[in-house]
PyMOL Python script that loads the backbone (N, CA, C, O; Angstrom):
from pymol import cmd

cmd.read_pdbstr("""\
ATOM      1  N   MET A   1     131.449  92.536 112.316  1.00  0.00           N
ATOM      2  CA  MET A   1     130.759  92.370 111.052  1.00  0.00           C
ATOM      3  C   MET A   1     131.731  92.592 109.888  1.00  0.00           C
ATOM      4  O   MET A   1     131.691  91.865 108.895  1.00  0.00           O
ATOM      5  N   LYS A   2     132.599  93.593 110.013  1.00  0.00           N
ATOM      6  CA  LYS A   2     133.548  93.887 108.943  1.00  0.00           C
ATOM      7  C   LYS A   2     134.477  92.702 108.687  1.00  0.00           C
ATOM      8  O   LYS A   2     134.711  92.337 107.535  1.00  0.00           O
ATOM      9  N   LYS A   3     135.007  92.098 109.756  1.00  0.00           N
ATOM     10  CA  LYS A   3     135.923  90.963 109.600  1.00  0.00           C
ATOM     11  C   LYS A   3     135.220  89.775 108.952  1.00  0.00           C
ATOM     12  O   LYS A   3     135.791  89.110 108.088  1.00  0.00           O
ATOM     13  N   GLU A   4     133.983  89.508 109.366  1.00  0.00           N
ATOM     14  CA  GLU A   4     133.240  88.396 108.788  1.00  0.00           C
ATOM     15  C   GLU A   4     132.922  88.655 107.320  1.00  0.00           C
ATOM     16  O   GLU A   4     133.012  87.749 106.492  1.00  0.00           O
ATOM     17  N   LEU A   5     132.553  89.879 107.001  1.00  0.00           N
ATOM     18  CA  LEU A   5     132.260  90.229 105.610  1.00  0.00           C
ATOM     19  C   LEU A   5     133.491  90.032 104.739  1.00  0.00           C
ATOM     20  O   LEU A   5     133.395  89.461 103.653  1.00  0.00           O
ATOM     21  N   LEU A   6     134.646  90.498 105.204  1.00  0.00           N
ATOM     22  CA  LEU A   6     135.870  90.350 104.419  1.00  0.00           C
ATOM     23  C   LEU A   6     136.322  88.894 104.345  1.00  0.00           C
ATOM     24  O   LEU A   6     136.945  88.495 103.361  1.00  0.00           O
ATOM     25  N   ARG A   7     136.021  88.100 105.358  1.00  0.00           N
ATOM     26  CA  ARG A   7     136.387  86.689 105.337  1.00  0.00           C
ATOM     27  C   ARG A   7     135.511  85.915 104.340  1.00  0.00           C
ATOM     28  O   ARG A   7     135.987  84.993 103.678  1.00  0.00           O
ATOM     29  N   GLU A   8     134.245  86.291 104.237  1.00  0.00           N
ATOM     30  CA  GLU A   8     133.296  85.548 103.406  1.00  0.00           C
ATOM     31  C   GLU A   8     133.127  86.100 101.989  1.00  0.00           C
ATOM     32  O   GLU A   8     132.652  85.393 101.101  1.00  0.00           O
ATOM     33  N   CYS A   9     133.515  87.367 101.774  1.00  0.00           N
ATOM     34  CA  CYS A   9     133.223  88.016 100.489  1.00  0.00           C
ATOM     35  C   CYS A   9     134.432  88.748  99.930  1.00  0.00           C
ATOM     36  O   CYS A   9     135.344  89.130 100.662  1.00  0.00           O
ATOM     37  N   ASN A  10     134.418  88.931  98.632  1.00  0.00           N
ATOM     38  CA  ASN A  10     135.351  89.816  97.943  1.00  0.00           C
ATOM     39  C   ASN A  10     134.611  91.102  97.612  1.00  0.00           C
ATOM     40  O   ASN A  10     133.452  91.065  97.201  1.00  0.00           O
ATOM     41  N   ILE A  11     135.265  92.222  97.787  1.00  0.00           N
ATOM     42  CA  ILE A  11     134.693  93.497  97.372  1.00  0.00           C
ATOM     43  C   ILE A  11     135.107  93.728  95.927  1.00  0.00           C
ATOM     44  O   ILE A  11     136.297  93.777  95.618  1.00  0.00           O
ATOM     45  N   LEU A  12     134.131  93.869  95.048  1.00  0.00           N
ATOM     46  CA  LEU A  12     134.402  94.076  93.628  1.00  0.00           C
ATOM     47  C   LEU A  12     134.416  95.549  93.254  1.00  0.00           C
ATOM     48  O   LEU A  12     135.217  95.978  92.423  1.00  0.00           O
ATOM     49  N   ALA A  13     133.521  96.330  93.873  1.00  0.00           N
ATOM     50  CA  ALA A  13     133.423  97.746  93.518  1.00  0.00           C
ATOM     51  C   ALA A  13     132.830  98.544  94.663  1.00  0.00           C
ATOM     52  O   ALA A  13     132.031  98.042  95.453  1.00  0.00           O
ATOM     53  N   ASN A  14     133.239  99.784  94.729  1.00  0.00           N
ATOM     54  CA  ASN A  14     132.694 100.755  95.669  1.00  0.00           C
ATOM     55  C   ASN A  14     132.475 102.038  94.872  1.00  0.00           C
ATOM     56  O   ASN A  14     133.438 102.650  94.409  1.00  0.00           O
ATOM     57  N   ILE A  15     131.229 102.448  94.711  1.00  0.00           N
ATOM     58  CA  ILE A  15     130.906 103.609  93.875  1.00  0.00           C
ATOM     59  C   ILE A  15     130.134 104.620  94.708  1.00  0.00           C
ATOM     60  O   ILE A  15     129.100 104.301  95.296  1.00  0.00           O
ATOM     61  N   GLN A  16     130.647 105.834  94.749  1.00  0.00           N
ATOM     62  CA  GLN A  16     129.983 106.919  95.470  1.00  0.00           C
ATOM     63  C   GLN A  16     128.985 107.595  94.537  1.00  0.00           C
ATOM     64  O   GLN A  16     129.329 107.971  93.417  1.00  0.00           O
ATOM     65  N   LEU A  17     127.752 107.748  95.004  1.00  0.00           N
ATOM     66  CA  LEU A  17     126.707 108.430  94.239  1.00  0.00           C
ATOM     67  C   LEU A  17     126.593 109.871  94.715  1.00  0.00           C
ATOM     68  O   LEU A  17     126.982 110.179  95.841  1.00  0.00           O
ATOM     69  N   PRO A  18     126.063 110.762  93.872  1.00  0.00           N
ATOM     70  CA  PRO A  18     125.881 112.154  94.305  1.00  0.00           C
ATOM     71  C   PRO A  18     124.789 112.270  95.361  1.00  0.00           C
ATOM     72  O   PRO A  18     123.897 111.426  95.445  1.00  0.00           O
ATOM     73  N   ARG A  19     124.872 113.324  96.164  1.00  0.00           N
ATOM     74  CA  ARG A  19     123.800 113.585  97.128  1.00  0.00           C
ATOM     75  C   ARG A  19     122.484 113.759  96.362  1.00  0.00           C
ATOM     76  O   ARG A  19     122.472 114.267  95.241  1.00  0.00           O
ATOM     77  N   LYS A  20     121.404 113.343  96.965  1.00  0.00           N
ATOM     78  CA  LYS A  20     120.058 113.389  96.384  1.00  0.00           C
ATOM     79  C   LYS A  20     119.902 112.435  95.199  1.00  0.00           C
ATOM     80  O   LYS A  20     119.010 112.620  94.371  1.00  0.00           O
ATOM     81  N   ALA A  21     120.760 111.418  95.112  1.00  0.00           N
ATOM     82  CA  ALA A  21     120.600 110.410  94.055  1.00  0.00           C
ATOM     83  C   ALA A  21     119.274 109.682  94.222  1.00  0.00           C
ATOM     84  O   ALA A  21     118.648 109.278  93.242  1.00  0.00           O
ATOM     85  N   PHE A  22     118.852 109.518  95.474  1.00  0.00           N
ATOM     86  CA  PHE A  22     117.538 108.974  95.768  1.00  0.00           C
ATOM     87  C   PHE A  22     116.665 110.123  96.230  1.00  0.00           C
ATOM     88  O   PHE A  22     117.086 110.927  97.061  1.00  0.00           O
ATOM     89  N   PHE A  23     115.474 110.209  95.711  1.00  0.00           N
ATOM     90  CA  PHE A  23     114.593 111.338  95.952  1.00  0.00           C
ATOM     91  C   PHE A  23     114.445 111.622  97.442  1.00  0.00           C
ATOM     92  O   PHE A  23     114.184 110.718  98.236  1.00  0.00           O
ATOM     93  N   ASN A  24     114.618 112.892  97.811  1.00  0.00           N
ATOM     94  CA  ASN A  24     114.413 113.385  99.165  1.00  0.00           C
ATOM     95  C   ASN A  24     115.403 112.797 100.179  1.00  0.00           C
ATOM     96  O   ASN A  24     115.097 112.708 101.368  1.00  0.00           O
ATOM     97  N   THR A  25     116.579 112.399  99.710  1.00  0.00           N
ATOM     98  CA  THR A  25     117.617 111.868 100.591  1.00  0.00           C
ATOM     99  C   THR A  25     118.910 112.611 100.313  1.00  0.00           C
ATOM    100  O   THR A  25     119.514 112.437  99.255  1.00  0.00           O
ATOM    101  N   SER A  26     119.336 113.433 101.248  1.00  0.00           N
ATOM    102  CA  SER A  26     120.558 114.199 101.034  1.00  0.00           C
ATOM    103  C   SER A  26     121.785 113.518 101.633  1.00  0.00           C
ATOM    104  O   SER A  26     122.882 114.076 101.586  1.00  0.00           O
ATOM    105  N   GLN A  27     121.617 112.322 102.194  1.00  0.00           N
ATOM    106  CA  GLN A  27     122.743 111.595 102.778  1.00  0.00           C
ATOM    107  C   GLN A  27     123.640 111.021 101.687  1.00  0.00           C
ATOM    108  O   GLN A  27     123.154 110.661 100.615  1.00  0.00           O
ATOM    109  N   PRO A  28     124.936 110.933 101.946  1.00  0.00           N
ATOM    110  CA  PRO A  28     125.822 110.282 100.973  1.00  0.00           C
ATOM    111  C   PRO A  28     125.395 108.824 100.772  1.00  0.00           C
ATOM    112  O   PRO A  28     125.011 108.143 101.723  1.00  0.00           O
ATOM    113  N   THR A  29     125.468 108.361  99.536  1.00  0.00           N
ATOM    114  CA  THR A  29     125.032 107.007  99.198  1.00  0.00           C
ATOM    115  C   THR A  29     126.131 106.324  98.391  1.00  0.00           C
ATOM    116  O   THR A  29     126.793 106.949  97.562  1.00  0.00           O
ATOM    117  N   TYR A  30     126.312 105.036  98.648  1.00  0.00           N
ATOM    118  CA  TYR A  30     127.339 104.262  97.965  1.00  0.00           C
ATOM    119  C   TYR A  30     126.744 102.963  97.448  1.00  0.00           C
ATOM    120  O   TYR A  30     125.788 102.432  98.014  1.00  0.00           O
ATOM    121  N   ILE A  31     127.321 102.461  96.369  1.00  0.00           N
ATOM    122  CA  ILE A  31     127.019 101.125  95.875  1.00  0.00           C
ATOM    123  C   ILE A  31     128.228 100.268  96.219  1.00  0.00           C
ATOM    124  O   ILE A  31     129.352 100.595  95.838  1.00  0.00           O
ATOM    125  N   LEU A  32     128.005  99.187  96.928  1.00  0.00           N
ATOM    126  CA  LEU A  32     129.068  98.263  97.285  1.00  0.00           C
ATOM    127  C   LEU A  32     128.752  96.926  96.626  1.00  0.00           C
ATOM    128  O   LEU A  32     127.766  96.277  96.975  1.00  0.00           O
ATOM    129  N   ALA A  33     129.584  96.516  95.679  1.00  0.00           N
ATOM    130  CA  ALA A  33     129.376  95.254  94.965  1.00  0.00           C
ATOM    131  C   ALA A  33     130.230  94.172  95.613  1.00  0.00           C
ATOM    132  O   ALA A  33     131.450  94.303  95.707  1.00  0.00           O
ATOM    133  N   LEU A  34     129.574  93.100  96.060  1.00  0.00           N
ATOM    134  CA  LEU A  34     130.248  92.000  96.746  1.00  0.00           C
ATOM    135  C   LEU A  34     130.087  90.704  95.969  1.00  0.00           C
ATOM    136  O   LEU A  34     129.151  90.530  95.189  1.00  0.00           O
ATOM    137  N   GLU A  35     131.029  89.800  96.207  1.00  0.00           N
ATOM    138  CA  GLU A  35     130.971  88.464  95.619  1.00  0.00           C
ATOM    139  C   GLU A  35     131.373  87.474  96.711  1.00  0.00           C
ATOM    140  O   GLU A  35     132.390  87.665  97.379  1.00  0.00           O
ATOM    141  N   ARG A  36     130.588  86.433  96.891  1.00  0.00           N
ATOM    142  CA  ARG A  36     130.930  85.417  97.897  1.00  0.00           C
ATOM    143  C   ARG A  36     132.208  84.695  97.469  1.00  0.00           C
ATOM    144  O   ARG A  36     132.359  84.305  96.311  1.00  0.00           O
ATOM    145  N   ARG A  37     133.115  84.526  98.416  1.00  0.00           N
ATOM    146  CA  ARG A  37     134.357  83.800  98.137  1.00  0.00           C
ATOM    147  C   ARG A  37     134.062  82.319  98.010  1.00  0.00           C
ATOM    148  O   ARG A  37     133.288  81.769  98.793  1.00  0.00           O
ATOM    149  N   LYS A  38     134.676  81.663  97.022  1.00  0.00           N
ATOM    150  CA  LYS A  38     134.438  80.245  96.788  1.00  0.00           C
ATOM    151  C   LYS A  38     135.264  79.376  97.732  1.00  0.00           C
ATOM    152  O   LYS A  38     134.781  78.360  98.233  1.00  0.00           O
ATOM    153  N   VAL A  39     136.504  79.779  97.971  1.00  0.00           N
ATOM    154  CA  VAL A  39     137.382  79.087  98.926  1.00  0.00           C
ATOM    155  C   VAL A  39     138.081  80.146  99.777  1.00  0.00           C
ATOM    156  O   VAL A  39     138.266  81.281  99.338  1.00  0.00           O
ATOM    157  N   LYS A  40     138.465  79.771 100.980  1.00  0.00           N
ATOM    158  CA  LYS A  40     139.028  80.759 101.908  1.00  0.00           C
ATOM    159  C   LYS A  40     140.352  81.340 101.441  1.00  0.00           C
ATOM    160  O   LYS A  40     140.642  82.500 101.733  1.00  0.00           O
ATOM    161  N   ASN A  41     141.169  80.567 100.723  1.00  0.00           N
ATOM    162  CA  ASN A  41     142.468  81.075 100.290  1.00  0.00           C
ATOM    163  C   ASN A  41     142.439  81.650  98.871  1.00  0.00           C
ATOM    164  O   ASN A  41     143.485  81.815  98.243  1.00  0.00           O
ATOM    165  N   GLN A  42     141.259  81.947  98.377  1.00  0.00           N
ATOM    166  CA  GLN A  42     141.107  82.559  97.058  1.00  0.00           C
ATOM    167  C   GLN A  42     141.771  83.934  97.049  1.00  0.00           C
ATOM    168  O   GLN A  42     141.623  84.699  98.002  1.00  0.00           O
ATOM    169  N   SER A  43     142.495  84.249  95.986  1.00  0.00           N
ATOM    170  CA  SER A  43     143.145  85.564  95.908  1.00  0.00           C
ATOM    171  C   SER A  43     142.086  86.649  95.725  1.00  0.00           C
ATOM    172  O   SER A  43     141.008  86.405  95.183  1.00  0.00           O
ATOM    173  N   ARG A  44     142.414  87.835  96.184  1.00  0.00           N
ATOM    174  CA  ARG A  44     141.482  88.973  96.107  1.00  0.00           C
ATOM    175  C   ARG A  44     141.574  89.647  94.742  1.00  0.00           C
ATOM    176  O   ARG A  44     142.673  89.919  94.259  1.00  0.00           O
ATOM    177  N   PRO A  45     140.422  89.921  94.112  1.00  0.00           N
ATOM    178  CA  PRO A  45     140.442  90.647  92.840  1.00  0.00           C
ATOM    179  C   PRO A  45     140.671  92.138  93.087  1.00  0.00           C
ATOM    180  O   PRO A  45     140.476  92.614  94.206  1.00  0.00           O
ATOM    181  N   PRO A  46     141.081  92.878  92.058  1.00  0.00           N
ATOM    182  CA  PRO A  46     141.196  94.330  92.226  1.00  0.00           C
ATOM    183  C   PRO A  46     139.826  94.942  92.489  1.00  0.00           C
ATOM    184  O   PRO A  46     138.809  94.416  92.038  1.00  0.00           O
ATOM    185  N   VAL A  47     139.803  96.049  93.219  1.00  0.00           N
ATOM    186  CA  VAL A  47     138.552  96.726  93.579  1.00  0.00           C
ATOM    187  C   VAL A  47     138.399  97.973  92.708  1.00  0.00           C
ATOM    188  O   VAL A  47     139.308  98.799  92.631  1.00  0.00           O
ATOM    189  N   LEU A  48     137.247  98.102  92.055  1.00  0.00           N
ATOM    190  CA  LEU A  48     136.928  99.304  91.297  1.00  0.00           C
ATOM    191  C   LEU A  48     136.376 100.345  92.258  1.00  0.00           C
ATOM    192  O   LEU A  48     135.380 100.095  92.937  1.00  0.00           O
ATOM    193  N   CYS A  49     137.001 101.490  92.320  1.00  0.00           N
ATOM    194  CA  CYS A  49     136.501 102.607  93.125  1.00  0.00           C
ATOM    195  C   CYS A  49     136.142 103.733  92.167  1.00  0.00           C
ATOM    196  O   CYS A  49     136.966 104.142  91.349  1.00  0.00           O
ATOM    197  N   GLY A  50     134.933 104.228  92.265  1.00  0.00           N
ATOM    198  CA  GLY A  50     134.494 105.275  91.356  1.00  0.00           C
ATOM    199  C   GLY A  50     133.599 106.287  92.033  1.00  0.00           C
ATOM    200  O   GLY A  50     132.989 106.017  93.068  1.00  0.00           O
ATOM    201  N   ILE A  51     133.536 107.461  91.427  1.00  0.00           N
ATOM    202  CA  ILE A  51     132.661 108.532  91.901  1.00  0.00           C
ATOM    203  C   ILE A  51     131.736 108.910  90.750  1.00  0.00           C
ATOM    204  O   ILE A  51     132.193 109.340  89.691  1.00  0.00           O
ATOM    205  N   ALA A  52     130.450 108.748  90.963  1.00  0.00           N
ATOM    206  CA  ALA A  52     129.460 109.150  89.963  1.00  0.00           C
ATOM    207  C   ALA A  52     128.967 110.548  90.335  1.00  0.00           C
ATOM    208  O   ALA A  52     128.264 110.720  91.331  1.00  0.00           O
ATOM    209  N   ARG A  53     129.330 111.517  89.551  1.00  0.00           N
ATOM    210  CA  ARG A  53     128.903 112.894  89.819  1.00  0.00           C
ATOM    211  C   ARG A  53     127.516 113.165  89.234  1.00  0.00           C
ATOM    212  O   ARG A  53     126.834 114.104  89.643  1.00  0.00           O
ATOM    213  N   SER A  54     127.108 112.335  88.276  1.00  0.00           N
ATOM    214  CA  SER A  54     125.781 112.481  87.676  1.00  0.00           C
ATOM    215  C   SER A  54     125.210 111.078  87.446  1.00  0.00           C
ATOM    216  O   SER A  54     125.957 110.115  87.273  1.00  0.00           O
ATOM    217  N   ILE A  55     123.871 110.978  87.446  1.00  0.00           N
ATOM    218  CA  ILE A  55     123.232 109.663  87.333  1.00  0.00           C
ATOM    219  C   ILE A  55     122.247 109.574  86.169  1.00  0.00           C
ATOM    220  O   ILE A  55     121.423 108.661  86.122  1.00  0.00           O
ATOM    221  N   GLY A  56     122.328 110.510  85.238  1.00  0.00           N
ATOM    222  CA  GLY A  56     121.449 110.453  84.069  1.00  0.00           C
ATOM    223  C   GLY A  56     120.125 111.150  84.234  1.00  0.00           C
ATOM    224  O   GLY A  56     119.244 111.014  83.385  1.00  0.00           O
ATOM    225  N   GLU A  57     119.964 111.906  85.323  1.00  0.00           N
ATOM    226  CA  GLU A  57     118.765 112.722  85.518  1.00  0.00           C
ATOM    227  C   GLU A  57     119.105 113.844  86.487  1.00  0.00           C
ATOM    228  O   GLU A  57     120.060 113.749  87.258  1.00  0.00           O
ATOM    229  N   THR A  58     118.316 114.901  86.436  1.00  0.00           N
ATOM    230  CA  THR A  58     118.553 116.000  87.371  1.00  0.00           C
ATOM    231  C   THR A  58     118.234 115.534  88.790  1.00  0.00           C
ATOM    232  O   THR A  58     117.444 114.610  88.980  1.00  0.00           O
ATOM    233  N   LEU A  59     118.835 116.163  89.765  1.00  0.00           N
ATOM    234  CA  LEU A  59     118.669 115.737  91.157  1.00  0.00           C
ATOM    235  C   LEU A  59     117.658 116.603  91.909  1.00  0.00           C
ATOM    236  O   LEU A  59     117.634 116.611  93.140  1.00  0.00           O
ATOM    237  N   ASP A  60     116.833 117.324  91.171  1.00  0.00           N
ATOM    238  CA  ASP A  60     115.807 118.151  91.802  1.00  0.00           C
ATOM    239  C   ASP A  60     114.456 117.422  91.769  1.00  0.00           C
ATOM    240  O   ASP A  60     114.385 116.238  91.437  1.00  0.00           O
ATOM    241  N   TYR A  61     113.419 118.130  92.110  1.00  0.00           N
ATOM    242  CA  TYR A  61     112.088 117.544  92.181  1.00  0.00           C
ATOM    243  C   TYR A  61     111.617 116.969  90.841  1.00  0.00           C
ATOM    244  O   TYR A  61     110.938 115.943  90.807  1.00  0.00           O
ATOM    245  N   GLY A  62     111.979 117.636  89.735  1.00  0.00           N
ATOM    246  CA  GLY A  62     111.497 117.222  88.414  1.00  0.00           C
ATOM    247  C   GLY A  62     112.095 115.924  87.903  1.00  0.00           C
ATOM    248  O   GLY A  62     111.441 115.218  87.136  1.00  0.00           O
ATOM    249  N   ARG A  63     113.302 115.588  88.295  1.00  0.00           N
ATOM    250  CA  ARG A  63     113.993 114.375  87.835  1.00  0.00           C
ATOM    251  C   ARG A  63     113.945 114.243  86.314  1.00  0.00           C
ATOM    252  O   ARG A  63     113.531 113.217  85.775  1.00  0.00           O
ATOM    253  N   VAL A  64     114.379 115.304  85.637  1.00  0.00           N
ATOM    254  CA  VAL A  64     114.381 115.342  84.174  1.00  0.00           C
ATOM    255  C   VAL A  64     115.535 114.480  83.659  1.00  0.00           C
ATOM    256  O   VAL A  64     116.666 114.658  84.110  1.00  0.00           O
ATOM    257  N   PRO A  65     115.289 113.553  82.731  1.00  0.00           N
ATOM    258  CA  PRO A  65     116.358 112.712  82.192  1.00  0.00           C
ATOM    259  C   PRO A  65     117.442 113.539  81.493  1.00  0.00           C
ATOM    260  O   PRO A  65     117.144 114.453  80.725  1.00  0.00           O
ATOM    261  N   THR A  66     118.680 113.208  81.769  1.00  0.00           N
ATOM    262  CA  THR A  66     119.838 113.826  81.100  1.00  0.00           C
ATOM    263  C   THR A  66     120.766 112.697  80.659  1.00  0.00           C
ATOM    264  O   THR A  66     121.824 112.502  81.257  1.00  0.00           O
ATOM    265  N   PRO A  67     120.384 111.950  79.623  1.00  0.00           N
ATOM    266  CA  PRO A  67     121.149 110.754  79.242  1.00  0.00           C
ATOM    267  C   PRO A  67     122.590 111.038  78.827  1.00  0.00           C
ATOM    268  O   PRO A  67     123.439 110.151  78.924  1.00  0.00           O
ATOM    269  N   ASP A  68     122.885 112.253  78.365  1.00  0.00           N
ATOM    270  CA  ASP A  68     124.254 112.575  77.969  1.00  0.00           C
ATOM    271  C   ASP A  68     125.142 112.892  79.171  1.00  0.00           C
ATOM    272  O   ASP A  68     126.355 113.040  79.021  1.00  0.00           O
ATOM    273  N   ASP A  69     124.556 112.996  80.349  1.00  0.00           N
ATOM    274  CA  ASP A  69     125.304 113.312  81.561  1.00  0.00           C
ATOM    275  C   ASP A  69     125.060 112.190  82.577  1.00  0.00           C
ATOM    276  O   ASP A  69     124.320 112.363  83.545  1.00  0.00           O
ATOM    277  N   ASN A  70     125.702 111.029  82.335  1.00  0.00           N
ATOM    278  CA  ASN A  70     125.455 109.851  83.160  1.00  0.00           C
ATOM    279  C   ASN A  70     126.773 109.141  83.446  1.00  0.00           C
ATOM    280  O   ASN A  70     127.250 108.360  82.624  1.00  0.00           O
ATOM    281  N   ASP A  71     127.358 109.408  84.599  1.00  0.00           N
ATOM    282  CA  ASP A  71     128.609 108.736  84.989  1.00  0.00           C
ATOM    283  C   ASP A  71     128.399 107.262  85.296  1.00  0.00           C
ATOM    284  O   ASP A  71     129.334 106.473  85.154  1.00  0.00           O
ATOM    285  N   LEU A  72     127.193 106.863  85.715  1.00  0.00           N
ATOM    286  CA  LEU A  72     126.943 105.462  86.043  1.00  0.00           C
ATOM    287  C   LEU A  72     127.130 104.568  84.831  1.00  0.00           C
ATOM    288  O   LEU A  72     127.667 103.467  84.950  1.00  0.00           O
ATOM    289  N   ALA A  73     126.694 105.027  83.672  1.00  0.00           N
ATOM    290  CA  ALA A  73     126.857 104.219  82.456  1.00  0.00           C
ATOM    291  C   ALA A  73     128.346 104.012  82.146  1.00  0.00           C
ATOM    292  O   ALA A  73     128.760 102.921  81.754  1.00  0.00           O
ATOM    293  N   MET A  74     129.137 105.064  82.326  1.00  0.00           N
ATOM    294  CA  MET A  74     130.586 104.957  82.091  1.00  0.00           C
ATOM    295  C   MET A  74     131.231 104.001  83.091  1.00  0.00           C
ATOM    296  O   MET A  74     132.081 103.193  82.718  1.00  0.00           O
ATOM    297  N   LEU A  75     130.829 104.091  84.364  1.00  0.00           N
ATOM    298  CA  LEU A  75     131.385 103.206  85.391  1.00  0.00           C
ATOM    299  C   LEU A  75     130.993 101.747  85.149  1.00  0.00           C
ATOM    300  O   LEU A  75     131.779 100.839  85.418  1.00  0.00           O
ATOM    301  N   ALA A  76     129.788 101.525  84.646  1.00  0.00           N
ATOM    302  CA  ALA A  76     129.333 100.157  84.367  1.00  0.00           C
ATOM    303  C   ALA A  76     130.143  99.517  83.237  1.00  0.00           C
ATOM    304  O   ALA A  76     130.295  98.296  83.193  1.00  0.00           O
ATOM    305  N   ASP A  77     130.653 100.327  82.343  1.00  0.00           N
ATOM    306  CA  ASP A  77     131.438  99.795  81.219  1.00  0.00           C
ATOM    307  C   ASP A  77     132.871  99.447  81.613  1.00  0.00           C
ATOM    308  O   ASP A  77     133.575  98.790  80.845  1.00  0.00           O
ATOM    309  N   LEU A  78     133.315  99.874  82.793  1.00  0.00           N
ATOM    310  CA  LEU A  78     134.691  99.584  83.220  1.00  0.00           C
ATOM    311  C   LEU A  78     134.855  98.172  83.580  1.00  0.00           C
ATOM    312  O   LEU A  78     135.949  97.756  83.962  1.00  0.00           O
TER     313      LEU A  78
END
""", "prot")
cmd.dss("prot")
cmd.show_as("cartoon", "prot")
cmd.util.cbc("prot")
cmd.orient("prot")
């Protein structure tokens, strides 16, 4: 599967999210941004690798918005 994915797609970004980014899920979570390759000999673009330590809300039961503490917004602007 990995070889086929790399043959057919370009990886644009890989972003690690904090644990509990999704409610009641303590597993590590990642965002993988892919783009279908137009031709097989297309050159590979650079890959953005980022770590989001905060997602704009608390990671507890309350999920209180914290807009001033949002690494995702900063990563999206890159």
